[in-house]
Structure formats: structure tokens, C-alpha cells
N, C-alpha and C positions, 0 to 999 in steps of 0.2 A: 504494500500500500504506500503510495506516494505521500510524503508529508514534508511540510516546511514549517518549522516552529521558531518563531521569533521570541527574543527576550532582551531585557536590558532597558526597556523604557521606564519612564517615571517622571517625577517632578524635579525640575532643576531650575536654579536661578539664572537670570540673564548673565551671559559671560561664562557659564559653566560648560561642562562636557558630559557626554554620555557615550557609551559603547554598546551598540546594538549587535546582537548575534542572531544568525539564522542557521539552524541545524537541519540538514536535509537527510531524508531516509527514503528508501524504496526505489531509488534510481541512482545512476552513476553521475555524480555531480560534475565531474570533469568534462562531460559531454555538453554541458549547458552554459549558455550565457546567463549570468545572474545579475539581478538588479534590485535596488531598493526604490520603492515608490512611497509617496505620502499623500494623505488626503486630510486637509484641514476642514473644520466645520463649515458647511455651506459652500465649499469649493470643490472643484473637480480634482480627481487624482492626478498627480504629476510625477514624472520621473525625477528621482533625486540623483542616483548614480548607477552606473552600469559597468560590469567588468566582463571581459572576454573569458572564454572557457579556460584558457591557459593562464589568465591573470595578467597578460602582457599589455592589454589595452584597457584603459578606463575612460569613462565619460561622466561629466557632472553637469547638473543644472547650473546656470550662471549664478543663481542665488546662493549656492553652497560652495562654489569654487574657492579653494584656499582655506576652507573651514572643515570640510568633511573629507574623509578618506575611505574608499571602499577597498577591501582586500578579501582574499579567499585562501583557504587551505583545503585543497581537494582531498588530501589524505584523511582529513578530519571531517569532511563533509560539512564544512562551515564557511559562511560568508560573514564578514564583519563590516559594520559601518561605524567608523570613529567620527564623532561629531564634537567639534570644538567651537568656542565662541558662540554659543547658542543664543538666539534672541527670540522674543515672543512670536515672531512670524514663523518660527520653525515648529510651533505647536501643531501636532497632527498625529494621526495614526500612521505608523510606518509599517509597510508590508514588504515582504521578501517575494521575489518572483524568479522563476526558472523557466527558460525558454529555449526550445530547440525545434527547428522545422515547424511542425504543426502542434507540437506539445507545449503547453503553457500551464504552469502550476503556480499557485499562490498560497501564502500563509495567511493566517487570520489577522495578523498585525499586532503591533505593540504601541501603546499610547505614550507619546512624548509631550509633556507639558512644560513650557518655559514661562515661568512667572516668578515675580518677587513676592 
């Protein structure tokens, strides 16, 4: 059974950091492009960061460039999103996505709240 399970969300003050993890099971992670998306209240879901199957290529939304870093450890079936210098506009549910050809898997998400 394919599963993506996110963790690491929570409440953080502006300027703080969080580290989100996505643990995959039921499929070979190294075959998939992995990404983090987020959806803020009342807004559409948006791509935050994407990483190629090998980890050699990464892409970021302009709003998070220089603050967020995506990485992966295929041996541990894990994808990480390191988030620094968080601001209230980063408040959202963050979801992990795995994509390959016609296959498209999603986790349930983890809530990140940035507030003082």
C-alpha cells in the first residue's frame, strides 16, 4: 500500500525554523520526482519545492527561495523540507507529493502555523 506520511509541522514564531519530513512506503522512492506543496486558508494549493529522482535538480517557488531547502534520502525513503526565516505568509498545510509518469501520490499534510 502506497503511503506518504508527513511530520514536523507546528506553531513557530516569525523568524523561526521548522523541518518537515515525508516518509514514503509501498513504492520505490528513487523512481519518483518528489515535491512539497502548501495550501493556505482560502487559497489554492501551490508548489513550494521540487526535487528530481536523483536529488540533483531542485526547484523552488520564488516566495521561498533562499529560505527553504528540499532534500531527499532515497535509502531512507525520506524527503525533507528545511524551512528557515519563516513568516506568517508561510502558514499553510504542507503536503508531500510523489510523481512518476501517470502515478501521482499525496500525503495528508502537516499544518504549519507562523504566529507570534
